[in-house]
C-alpha positions as CSV (number, residue, x, y, z in Angstrom):
1,M,47.9,154.5,89.1
2,T,48.1,156.1,85.7
3,T,48.2,159.9,85.2
4,N,44.7,159.8,83.7
5,E,43.5,157.8,86.8
6,R,45.0,160.4,89.1
7,I,43.3,163.2,87.1
8,E,39.9,161.5,87.3
9,Q,40.3,160.8,91.0
10,Q,41.1,164.5,91.6
11,L,38.1,165.6,89.5
12,N,35.8,163.2,91.3
13,E,37.0,164.4,94.7
14,F,36.6,168.2,94.1
15,P,33.5,169.7,92.5
16,V,35.5,172.9,91.5
17,L,39.1,172.2,90.7
18,L,41.7,174.6,89.3
19,Y,44.8,173.3,87.7
20,M,47.1,176.3,88.0
21,K,50.7,177.5,88.1
22,G,51.4,178.3,91.8
23,T,48.9,178.6,94.5
24,P,45.9,180.9,95.0
25,D,47.9,182.9,97.5
26,F,51.0,183.0,95.3
27,P,50.1,182.4,91.7
28,Q,53.1,181.9,89.4
29,C,51.5,183.4,86.3
30,G,49.2,186.3,85.5
31,F,46.6,184.0,83.9
32,S,46.3,181.8,87.0
33,A,46.0,185.0,89.1
34,Q,43.1,186.2,87.0
35,V,41.2,183.0,87.3
36,V,41.8,182.8,91.1
37,G,40.6,186.4,91.3
38,A,37.4,185.6,89.4
39,L,36.7,182.6,91.6
40,K,37.2,184.6,94.7
41,Q,34.9,187.4,93.5
42,V,32.2,184.8,92.8
43,G,32.8,183.4,96.3
44,T,33.0,179.8,95.4
45,R,35.2,177.4,97.3
46,F,37.6,175.6,95.1
47,A,40.4,173.2,95.2
48,Y,43.6,173.7,93.3
49,V,46.6,171.7,92.0
50,N,49.9,173.4,91.4
51,I,51.0,171.8,88.1
52,L,54.5,173.3,88.4
53,E,55.2,170.7,91.1
54,D,54.3,167.7,88.9
55,S,55.6,167.7,85.3
56,E,53.9,164.3,84.6
57,L,50.5,165.6,85.7
58,R,51.1,168.9,83.7
59,Q,51.7,167.0,80.5
60,G,49.0,164.4,81.2
61,L,46.4,167.2,81.7
62,K,47.2,168.7,78.3
63,E,46.4,165.3,76.7
64,Y,43.4,164.5,79.0
65,S,41.7,167.8,78.3
66,D,43.0,168.5,74.8
67,W,43.7,172.0,76.1
68,P,47.4,173.1,75.8
69,T,47.6,175.8,78.4
70,F,47.1,176.5,82.1
71,P,45.1,177.4,84.1
72,Q,42.3,174.9,83.5
73,L,39.1,175.1,85.5
74,Y,37.0,172.1,86.0
75,V,33.4,172.1,87.4
76,Q,31.8,168.7,88.2
77,G,34.5,167.0,86.2
78,E,34.0,169.1,83.1
79,L,36.6,171.5,81.7
80,L,35.1,175.0,81.7
81,G,38.2,176.6,80.1
82,G,41.3,178.6,80.6
83,C,41.9,182.2,81.6
84,D,40.2,184.0,78.7
85,I,37.0,181.9,78.8
86,I,36.8,182.1,82.6
87,V,37.3,185.9,82.7
88,Q,34.6,186.3,79.9
89,M,32.3,184.1,81.9
90,Y,32.9,186.1,85.1
91,E,32.3,189.4,83.4
92,S,29.0,188.2,81.8
93,G,27.8,186.5,85.0
94,E,27.9,183.0,83.5
95,L,30.6,181.9,85.9
96,A,28.4,182.7,88.9
97,K,25.5,180.8,87.3
98,A,27.8,177.8,86.5
99,L,28.9,177.6,90.1
100,E,25.8,178.5,92.0
101,S,24.6,175.0,92.5
102,I,28.0,173.9,93.9
103,D,29.2,174.1,97.5
């Protein structure tokens, strides 16, 4: 299975998927921690992948999404964005709207 196939399989399996550094309980960077915090505040269940455990996936995601940094939040297979975008969406209420139909 290619890296892109693995990514697509993960995105198809989980409606809300966060590619992050570390885990929700132990984020390994402040940006990942901020996105986890926003998702927890909204109350949406989400899956995560710790990209620090898989360098091939980490590099493949940068190419797949054309987004160079992590975290990356996907909803229904679409990239919503990274930390700055997700925090702005959370603060404006857009994140809750984008996630309200999922669960």
